[in-house]
C-alpha positions, 0 to 999 in steps of 0.5 A, a space after each residue: 208152276 209157271 208156263 215155261 216150266 211146264 213146257 220144259 216138263 212136257 218136252 222132257 216127260 218129267 216134272 218137278 214138285 212145287 209143293 208136297 202132296 197128301 202123304 199116302 194112307 198108311 193103311 195100305 201097307 198093312 199085311 205087307 211082309 218085309 222083303 216082299 216085292 210089294 214091301 220093296 216098292 213101298 219102302 225102297 224105290 229104285 231110281 230110274 237111273 244111276 250115274 257111275 261113280 255116285 251114290 244110289 239113294 232110295 226112297 219110300 213110295 210115300 216120300 216119293 209121292 210127296 216129293 213129286 206132288 203125286 196125290 195117287 198111284 195105282 199098281 198091278 203086277 202080273 206074275 205067272 199069268 196071274 195078278 200077284 198083287 194090286 194096290 192103290 196109294 194115296 188119293 183119287 181125289 184130294 178135295 173129298 179125300 177119296 182114296 185110290 183102290 185097285 178098281 179106281 179108273 185112271 185115263 190111260 193116255 197113250 197106252 190107249 193106242 196098243 189096246 185100240 190097235 187090236 180092233 183094227 187088227 181084228 178087221 185085218 184078220 177077218 180079211 176086210 182091211 189089208 194091212 199094207 193097202 191105202 186107208 183111203 179104200 177103207 175110210 168113207 167119212 173122211 179121207 187122207 188128203 192127197 199130196 205130193 207124199 202120198 203119190 209116192 206111197 199110200 198111207 197104210 194101216 201098218 204105217 199108222 200103227 208103227 208111226 211110219 205113216 208120215 202124218 202130222 200131229 204128235 199128241 192132244 191137249 184134250 178139251 175142258 168142261 167148257 170146250 166144244 168137243 169136235 167129232 173125228 172128222 172134225 179132229 182130223 180137219 183141224 176144227 179142234 184144238 190141234 192142227 189138221 192131220 196131214 201128210 209131212 213126209 213120204 209114208 214109210 220113209 221114217 219113224 215119228 210118233 203120230 197120235 194124229 195117225 191113231 185118230 185116222 185108225 179110229 176113223 177107219 174102224 168106225 167107218 168100216 163097223 158103222 158103229 161108234 169107236 167106243 162101241 167097237 172097242 167094247 164088243 170087240 176087244 174089252 168084253 173078250 178080254 175081261 176089261 169089264 170096267 174099262 171104256 173108251 167113251 169120251 167124255 166118260 158117262 156120269 154114271 161111271 164117275 163114282 170111282 175114277 181118279 181126278 188129275 192134278 198138276 204138280 202145284 196140287 191144283 185140280 185139272 179144270 173140271 178134274 179131267 179132260 175129254 178125249 174124242 181122240 179116243 184111240 190115241 188117248 181116250 181109255 179109262 181103265 185100271 192097271 189090273 185090267 191093263 194087266 188082263 190085256 197083256 196076258 191076252 196078248 201073251 197067251 195068244 202069242 203062244 197060241 193058248 188063246 184067240 179070244 181077240 186075235 189069232 197067234 199069227 197076227 199077235 206074233 206079227 203085232 209084237 215083232 219089232 220093226 227097225 225102230 223097235 215098235 210093233 203094231 201098237 206097242 213099243 218093243 224093248 231094245 232087248 226084244 223081251 217086252 212090249 210096252 207103252 207110256 202115257 201122258 194125258 192132262 193130270 195123268 201119267 202112267 206106264 206098263 211093260 210086260 214080257 212077250 214070251 212069258 207071263 209077267 208084267 207091271 203096270 202103273 198109273 198116277 194122277 199127276 202131270 209129275 207122275 212119269 218119274 215115279 211110275 218108271 221107279 215103281 216099274 224098275 223096283 218091281 222088275 229088280 224085286 222079281 229078277 226080271 231083265 227089265 225094265 231096270 235102272 240105267 247106268 249113265 256113264 258121263 264123258 268129257 267132251 271139248 267145249 268146240 264140240 259142245 259149241 255146235 249144239 248151241 242155239 234156239 231150237 223150235 218144237 212144233 208139237 209143243 209150240 215152244 222154244 228151247 235154248 242151248 247153252 254152254 254149261 261147265 261140263 256139258 250143256 244147258 237147256 233153258 226154256 224161259 226161266 226154267 232150265 236143266 243141266 245136261 251131261 255128255 254121254 257122247 259127242 252128240 248125245 247128252 242126258 239131264 242130270 236130274 231126270 236122266 232123260 237123253 237128248 240126242 243131236 243130229 243133222 236133219 238135212 242141213 238144219 241141226 236137230 235134237 231129239 228127246 223121246 218122241 219129240 224133235 225140235 229144230 234149230 232156228 
């Protein structure tokens, strides 16, 4: 796969397969009863979106894995507060033929964030940190540099957890086997492979996803505890919840590598070294399983009802799972209907997602070991929700509209996405717009005068004026017209 296509994939959070992956071992379906939710996942995946007026095509899990180039996937489903079923499909490591099992560890990527947030919130509950106080009052080994923006308002823990702290650095690429890995202050000052974490807008002004902000939170927790972040997470969060196999250790110790998934590109090539190291532990460093993520979600559900205080009490969990104006809680995202807490993840060679009910006992958790695993994970989550009759996550119906050429011309041009270090070009399409990045492209159909969707993936893009500049947003990434 060429670099142009990879950049386009990163921007839209989806990928296309270049070659076929090994077909999952048929033995994983043994004992499945026809018509069960598990059988539906394995034989008739729901699409992540439909287009009004067009037929709906459903595929088997094995066919979809092969089509997308996803070697392995692990699924756990929480029903009535218990893990109803957990299965592994395909291969954790293609070269050795090692299969995925429910115990196989995957990189949780950004799902690390809502779990990591619990350590910081424990400091709040203990009265040691003010959720709305200046984080520089607690940081000792590094401080948020003063700027014109911080003179207007301080960077707070609430801002870090809800991505409203006005800090830079969207995400992290991780470090390969031969790379020198910086420590926390080194990451924050840009001595690794990302820019320094700095203020770029007034804290609290608006939402913008920031893995850099979670790295500041990681440093705050480590400074307050006087211990490494992974050690704090083990004692304060993972062990109390029962996540005994999970770890924030980066790199993962050799003795823990007997049953971990290898990360793959859509081409079928391994990620160099098998996986990347993420010293940005709070933002991207959790190794876990879907079943142990289900334990995290169940603990939050029980604490919400006041049935458990093993990690946090009811009041703070209710604050954590109450959406702000951007549908974000203190760690997890909150669904638009306010019913579920959720998050996705994207590391080198790994894609994952989860969604769990806030005032309930159900949830779905999916992890894959491929850069092209996002659409598959979303399909599995939607199929599980459909099978159990949940309100979501479900397939979304797209209703295209007609938009004049004059309106579409407003958005033509080249846009720059600093987080990806890439440029994207929008040009006129037959019905909507065409998105081009090098030789790769996508066909966008209009949903309104300013919103379009990728005809192939369903991913939406939204245009707006940012001051006097035209901007386009897809998910958490913003690109500005040059």
